C-alpha positions in Angstrom: 141.3 -67.1 -158.6 138.0 -68.1 -156.8 139.1 -71.6 -156.2 136.0 -72.3 -154.0 133.6 -71.2 -156.7 135.4 -73.2 -159.3 135.4 -76.4 -157.2 131.7 -76.0 -156.5 131.0 -75.4 -160.2 132.9 -78.6 -161.1 131.2 -80.6 -158.4 127.8 -79.4 -159.6 128.4 -79.5 -163.4 128.1 -75.8 -163.8 130.2 -74.3 -166.7 131.6 -70.9 -167.3 129.0 -70.7 -170.1 126.2 -71.3 -167.6 127.5 -68.4 -165.5 127.8 -66.2 -168.7 124.2 -67.0 -169.6 123.0 -66.3 -166.0 124.8 -62.9 -165.9 124.1 -62.0 -169.5 127.8 -61.8 -170.3 130.1 -63.2 -172.9 132.1 -66.2 -172.1 135.3 -64.0 -172.4 133.9 -61.6 -169.9 133.3 -64.4 -167.4 136.8 -65.8 -168.1 138.2 -62.4 -167.4 136.5 -62.3 -164.0 137.8 -65.8 -163.1 141.3 -64.8 -164.2 141.2 -61.6 -162.1 141.4 -59.3 -165.1 138.0 -57.8 -164.4 136.3 -57.8 -161.0 133.0 -59.5 -160.4 130.4 -56.9 -159.6 128.5 -57.4 -156.3 125.2 -57.9 -158.2 126.9 -60.6 -160.3 128.2 -62.4 -157.2 124.7 -62.2 -155.6 123.1 -63.6 -158.7 125.5 -66.6 -158.8 124.9 -67.3 -155.2 121.1 -67.0 -155.5 120.8 -69.2 -158.6 123.4 -71.9 -158.0 124.7 -71.9 -154.4 122.1 -70.5 -152.0 123.5 -72.5 -149.1 126.9 -70.8 -149.2 127.9 -67.3 -148.2 129.6 -64.9 -150.6 132.8 -65.2 -148.5 132.7 -69.0 -149.0 132.1 -68.7 -152.7 134.6 -65.9 -153.6 137.5 -66.9 -151.4 140.4 -69.2 -152.2 140.5 -71.0 -148.8 139.0 -74.3 -149.8 138.5 -75.2 -146.1 135.6 -72.8 -146.2 133.5 -75.0 -148.4 134.2 -78.4 -146.9 131.4 -79.9 -144.9 
């Protein structure tokens, strides 16, 4: 899930651990969100966008349509 976010994280050398630290969550909690076991809270989505990807919309980040993130 969240292919766009994962692609951008790889391209920008941002790890799941970085996201966990930013959101004050365990790595397992972040992995659960990426695997669709637990939903990202809106506040978490906004924090990821604000800190790492301010030039992208939430739709672009949290969608699986990789065409949304191509320049």
